N, C-alpha and C positions, 0 to 999 in steps of 0.2 A: 051663837053664830060666829063663824070665823071670818076674818077679812082677807081679801085678796088685793094686793097692791101691785099695780103695773106702773113702772116709771118709764116715761117715754121721752125721746129727744134724739137729735142727730148726733153724729160723731163729735166728740169733744164737748158735748153739752154738760157732762158731769153725772151721767146715770150711774156708772160704776163707782165714781167718787162718793156719791151719796150712800151707796150700799157699803162701801169700805168704811165710811165714817160710822154707819150703824153697827157694823161688826166691831169696831173699836169701842163704841159706846156699850154694847152688850158685854164685851169682854171686861170692861171696867166695872160693870155691875156684877161680875162674878160668873157670867155664862161663858163656857168654853165652846168654841166652834167645833162641832163634831167633824170627824173625818168626812171627806167628800164621799157621798154614797155612789155606788156604781150599780148599774143594771145591765143585763144582757138585752141589747136592742138591735134587731136585724142582724143577729149573728155576731155582734161585736160588744165587748164590754165598754160601756160609756159612763163617764162621770156626769151625774145628773144634778147634784146639789148637796146641801148639807143643812142640818139643824143647828140653830143657835138658840139655846133655851127652847122656848115654845114655837119659834118661827122657822119655817123652811125657806131657804134661799136657793133659787134655781141657779144652776151653773156653778162654775168655780171662779176663784178670784186670785189665782197665782200668776196671771198674765196681765198685760196692760189693759186689754179689753176683757171684761169679765162677763158674768151672767149668762144669758141665753146665747150670746155670741160665741160661747165656747161649746155650743151644742149645734154645730152646723153640718149635720149629715142630712142625706136625702130623707124627707118625711119628718124632719125635726119639728116643724111647726105643729103638726097634728100630735106628735108625741108630747110636746110641751103642754099643749092644751089638756091632754089626758093626765099628765103628771100634775098640773095645777089642780084639776078636779079631784084627783085622788088625795093629794097632800092637804087640800083645803078641808077635807073631812077630819083631819087630825089636828089642825091648828092653822094660824095665819100663814100666808104665803106671800113672798115678795119676789117679783121677777122683773128683769129689765134686759135691754139689749137693742142694738140697732135693728136686728131682724124683727123683733116683736113690735118695735116702734113703727114699723111699716104696715102692721096689720090694719086692715080696714074695719069698718063697723061690724060686719058679719061675724068674724071670728071672735072678737071680744064680747059682743052682745050675746052670742050663743054661749060663750064660756060663762058669762054672768048668769044667764037664764038657767043653764043646765046645772050649775053648782048650787044655786039657791043661796049663795053666800053674798056678803057685801063686797062689791067690786069698787075699788077706788083707783081711778086712773089719774096719774100725776104727770102733766106735760111740763117739762122743763122749759123755761122761757129765756134761757141763756142767750144773750145777743149773738148774732151770726159771726161778728168779728171776733168774739171771744172763742167761739167754737173753732173757727179757722186757725186762730193762734194756737189753740190747744192741740189740734191735729198736727200742725207743723212742728210743734215742740216734741210730740211723740215721734214723728218721723226723724227728727234730728237725733233724739236719744237712741233710737234703734240703729241708725246709721253709725253713730259714734261707737256703740257697743261692738259693731262689726268692723270698726276701723275704716269706715267708708265716709264719703261726703253725701249728705242728704240731698235728694232730688228736690227741685222746687215743687211746691204744692200747687196743684191745679184745683182751684176752689169750686169748680162747677158741680162736682159730685156732692160735696158737703152742703153747698148752697141749695141744691135741688132737694136733698133729703131734709134740710132744715125747714124749707117751705112745705114739703110733703108731710112731715110729722105734725106741723101746726095745722095744716088743712085737715089731716086725718083726725086730729083731736077735735076740731070744730065740727066735723061730720059726726063724730061720736056723740057730742053734745046734742046735735039735732036728732040723733037716733035715740036719745033718752039715756045714754050712758053717762054717769056722773064723772066729770073731768074737772080737775083743779089745775089752773095755769100758775105755776110757782117758779121762783128762782131757786138756785141750788140750796141756799141756806133754809129757805122756807120749806122746800121739799123735804130736806133732812129732818127738820123739826116735825113736819106733818106726819111723816112715816113713823117717827118715834112715837108720836101721839096715837097713831092708828094701831100699831102692833106691839107697843111696849118697849 
C-alpha cells in the first residue's frame, strides 16, 4: 500500500519549505529529481509534478510558492484529485498548496476512500505571527527584485486562511480523516518517515 501525504497550512506556514527540504534530503541520498512531467490538460500543456526516487511530488518548485499552487487553472482541484489517485497506484504521493489547504472534508475523504491508500494529512501549526512575517518577507523580496518598494501587508487574508485551515483540519478529524498537527520541523521529519 502506498501513502498519500497532504501538507496543509496558510500562506507562509512552510508547506513549500518542508517539501524543498525533502527534495534536498532525497538528493543527498542519491535520488535525482526527475524533470517536471507535463500533460495535456484542457487543451494546454501543463506542468503536473515530478518523481524523486519512488515519490511523486505534485506541482513544481522553481517559484516562491510551489506545489499545487502552481496548478491554478479552471478545474485544477478535480484534476489534482485524479492525478493523486493515478500516481498513488505507482508509489507514494506528496502534495501541498494553499489551494488544497482550503479543501473541506468531502474532497479529501473521497480521495482517501477512492484510492484505498493510506492518507496522512499534516496540518502545520506555524504561529500566525510567523506566517505573517514570512508573507511580508516574500513581498519585500519580490518588490526588491523589481526595483520597487513593497506595499504594506494587509494581514486579514492570511489571518482568515490561517483560522480556516485549522478549522478545516479539525473538521477532517471529526470526519474520521487522520490529521497530525505538527510544526515545520516535526512535519519534515514525519514526511521523511512516511515516504522514505
